[in-house]
C-alpha positions, 0 to 999 in steps of 0.5 A: 086914268090913262089910255091903254098901251098903244102897242099891246092895247092892254092896261094891266101892266102899265105904270106911271113913269115916276112910280116905275122909277121910284119902285125900282129903287130898293134900299138895303142895310145889314150885317156883312161877314165876320172879320177877324182883327188881330188885337195883341195876343188874341183875335177880335171878331167883328161884323161890318155894316153893309148898306146901299141902293139897288136900282133896277134896269127899268128905273135906270132907263127911266132916270130923268136927270143927267148923271152928276159930274164932279168938279173937285178934281179939277179944282184940286189939280189947279191948286197943285199946279199953282203950287208947283208953278210957285216952286218953278218961279223961285228958280229965276229969283235964285239965279239973280244972285250971280251975274251971268257973263254977257251983261244985262241982255243975257240976264233977262234972257236967262230969267225968261228961259228959267221962268218958262216952266212956271208960265206953262204950269200957270197956264195949265192951272188957268185952263183947269180953272176955266174948265171948272167954271164951265162945269159949274155953269153947265150944272147950274143950267141943268138945275134950272131945266129940271122943273120943265124936264120933270113936268114932261117926265111925269106925263109918261106911262111905262108898259112893263109888257112892251118895255116902252113909254108913251104919253096918254095923248099920243098913240106912239110907244117910245123906247126909254132912251128916246123918252129920256131924250125928250125929257132932256130936250124939255129941260135943256140939257140934251147937249 
């Protein structure tokens, strides 16, 4: 059993943090409003399916894990930039057919100037790939810290009356934000 809340001294509205977190998630599913769809000379009425998750403010405040970040956009942008860079790279090769006036030095300088957009686009694609790899490493580091963070998170108690979190062995009430900060620090993803 746990100690009573250090702020109000009562135990009746105290709940284990994982129970308060999971109890704050409600899954719903049902039928949406009827929608009329034209089908030739007639109209067909259909109902849409609605489903989702409702999360309370308490559950959101006690969420122990960092929000997931997506990296697919970075990879897609790098691929698009690499394709665009390839198109720019075709420009110098099409310019080599006609010899420029001024000799070989002018030809090399012209190829370098025409290749400059391609080099810039490839550089931007390289930066995006670097950011994508960095995001993957950060995600892996966060996943490694989840067990340690979850161990600290599971030791917390939430007082619904006071709106704070405390540990049974300490006599101090923490705000949910401070509690999440302690959990993140334990997991190593507080940066």
